[in-house]
C-alpha positions as CSV (number, residue, x, y, z in Angstrom):
1,M,27.1,-46.4,-9.4
2,V,24.9,-49.3,-8.4
3,I,21.9,-47.8,-10.1
4,A,23.8,-47.3,-13.3
5,A,25.0,-50.9,-13.1
6,L,21.4,-52.1,-12.6
7,V,20.2,-50.2,-15.6
8,V,23.1,-51.7,-17.7
9,S,22.3,-55.2,-16.5
10,G,18.6,-54.8,-17.1
11,L,19.1,-53.7,-20.6
12,A,21.6,-56.5,-21.3
13,G,19.1,-59.0,-20.0
14,L,16.3,-57.6,-22.2
15,L,18.5,-57.5,-25.2
16,S,19.6,-61.1,-24.6
17,D,15.9,-62.2,-24.3
18,A,15.0,-60.3,-27.4
19,A,17.8,-62.1,-29.3
20,G,16.0,-65.4,-28.7
21,N,18.0,-66.7,-25.7
22,N,16.1,-68.6,-23.1
23,V,15.4,-66.9,-19.7
24,P,18.2,-68.6,-17.6
25,T,20.7,-67.5,-20.2
26,S,19.3,-64.0,-20.2
27,V,19.5,-63.9,-16.4
28,L,23.2,-65.0,-16.5
29,T,23.9,-62.4,-19.1
30,A,22.4,-59.7,-17.0
31,G,24.4,-60.9,-14.0
32,G,27.6,-60.8,-15.9
33,A,26.8,-57.3,-17.2
34,F,26.1,-56.1,-13.7
35,G,29.4,-57.4,-12.3
36,A,31.3,-56.0,-15.2
37,A,29.6,-52.6,-15.1
38,L,30.0,-52.3,-11.3
39,G,33.7,-53.3,-11.5
40,L,34.3,-50.8,-14.2
41,F,32.5,-48.0,-12.3
42,V,34.4,-48.8,-9.1
43,A,37.7,-48.8,-10.9
44,M,36.9,-45.5,-12.6
45,A,35.9,-44.0,-9.2
46,H,39.1,-45.3,-7.6
47,Y,41.5,-44.0,-10.3
48,A,39.6,-40.7,-10.7
49,D,39.5,-40.3,-6.9
50,I,35.8,-39.6,-6.9
51,E,34.0,-39.8,-3.6
């Protein structure tokens, strides 16, 4: 789950940088995407009862 969240956040940061945002904004975007993806994956694992 964490590896998938890292991939999602890395791609979000790269897309943010490619869109013309400055580096601190891209880092914050990647951090937000990491938190959101990890929260989504943990919720999915919790409700699907995946171990």
